[in-house]
C-alpha positions as CSV (number, residue, x, y, z in Angstrom):
1,M,36.7,-12.1,-11.0
2,T,39.5,-12.4,-8.5
3,V,38.5,-11.4,-5.0
4,S,41.2,-11.0,-2.5
5,A,41.3,-13.2,0.7
6,T,40.9,-9.9,2.7
7,Y,37.4,-9.7,4.1
8,K,35.4,-8.6,7.1
9,S,32.0,-9.6,8.5
10,R,29.9,-6.7,10.1
11,S,26.2,-5.9,11.2
12,V,24.6,-2.8,10.7
13,G,21.3,-1.8,12.6
14,T,18.8,1.0,11.4
15,N,15.7,2.5,13.0
16,L,13.6,3.1,10.1
17,T,11.8,6.3,9.1
18,A,8.1,5.3,8.4
19,G,6.7,6.1,5.1
20,S,10.2,6.8,3.3
21,A,12.8,4.9,1.6
22,N,15.6,4.0,3.9
23,T,19.0,3.0,2.5
24,I,20.1,0.4,4.9
25,Y,23.5,-0.7,3.2
26,E,25.6,0.3,0.4
27,C,28.6,-1.7,-0.7
28,P,31.7,0.3,-0.8
29,S,33.6,0.9,-3.8
30,N,36.4,-1.9,-4.4
31,W,34.5,-4.4,-2.3
32,T,31.9,-7.2,-3.0
33,A,29.5,-7.8,-0.2
34,H,27.6,-11.2,0.6
35,V,24.3,-10.3,2.3
36,V,24.0,-13.4,4.8
37,L,21.1,-12.0,7.0
38,L,18.4,-9.3,6.7
39,F,16.3,-8.8,9.6
40,V,13.3,-6.4,10.0
41,T,11.2,-6.0,13.1
42,N,7.6,-4.5,13.5
43,A,7.2,-2.7,16.9
44,T,4.0,-1.5,16.1
45,G,0.6,-2.8,17.6
46,G,-0.8,-3.5,14.0
47,N,0.0,-5.3,10.8
48,K,2.3,-3.0,8.7
49,N,3.7,-3.5,5.2
50,L,7.0,-2.9,3.8
51,T,8.9,-3.1,0.6
52,I,12.6,-4.3,0.3
53,E,14.7,-3.2,-2.9
54,W,18.1,-3.9,-4.4
55,Y,19.8,-1.2,-6.6
56,D,22.0,-2.6,-9.1
57,T,24.6,0.0,-9.9
58,S,25.7,-1.7,-13.1
59,T,22.2,-1.1,-14.7
60,S,21.2,1.7,-12.5
61,T,18.0,-0.2,-11.8
62,W,16.2,-0.9,-8.5
63,Y,14.6,-4.4,-8.2
64,F,11.9,-5.6,-5.7
65,I,12.8,-8.2,-3.1
66,L,9.7,-7.8,-1.5
67,G,6.7,-5.6,-2.5
68,G,3.9,-4.8,-0.2
69,Y,5.0,-7.7,2.4
70,I,2.8,-7.6,5.5
71,L,4.5,-7.8,8.7
72,S,2.4,-8.6,11.7
73,A,2.1,-6.6,14.7
74,Y,5.4,-7.2,17.0
75,G,6.7,-9.5,14.3
76,Y,10.0,-10.1,12.4
77,L,10.9,-10.9,8.9
78,Q,14.5,-13.0,8.7
79,L,15.9,-13.5,5.2
80,S,18.9,-15.8,5.8
81,D,18.6,-19.0,3.7
82,S,20.3,-17.7,0.8
83,Y,22.5,-14.7,0.1
84,L,22.6,-11.7,-2.4
85,V,25.9,-10.5,-3.9
86,L,26.3,-6.7,-3.8
87,N,29.1,-5.0,-5.9
88,G,30.5,-1.5,-5.2
89,G,27.7,1.1,-5.1
90,D,25.0,-1.5,-4.9
91,K,22.2,-0.7,-2.1
92,L,19.5,-2.3,-0.3
93,R,16.6,0.0,1.0
94,I,13.6,-0.7,3.0
95,T,10.3,1.3,2.9
96,P,8.0,0.7,5.8
97,E,4.4,1.8,5.9
98,A,3.6,5.2,7.3
99,G,2.6,5.3,11.0
100,S,4.8,2.0,11.4
101,T,7.8,1.6,13.9
102,M,10.4,-0.8,12.6
103,S,14.0,-1.7,12.7
104,A,16.2,-3.4,10.4
105,T,19.5,-5.4,10.7
106,I,21.7,-6.5,8.0
107,T,25.1,-8.7,8.4
108,V,27.3,-8.8,5.3
109,E,30.8,-10.5,4.6
110,E,32.7,-7.7,2.6
111,Y,35.5,-9.0,0.3
112,F,38.1,-6.5,-1.1
113,D,38.1,-6.6,-4.7
114,P,40.2,-3.8,-6.3
115,A,38.6,-4.1,-9.8
116,N,35.1,-3.5,-8.3
117,R,34.4,0.1,-8.5
118,A,31.3,1.9,-8.0
């Protein structure tokens, strides 16, 4: 794979809908993205669980990154010690427990890759 030197860094924030699968990021066609930070906060007064999944468009399959993770009241989850590589069309989604109030922030480095199509 040859990746162009053209790249951009960006962060995207999302207020998550409780009890629903929320797509927080989709890698654009013709780009490769390195996820360098995923931050989820629980603004609820009680412990709530969440699920984080990755969709691999090349296999049309969802994979669990975290399943049923319990996030403490007013706590946060930070995933930053490694990174996940997403290709065009790949997605990340978070499903917070019903009755929760959660937000997510994702930071990615996107690299232009004309051979990488969704």
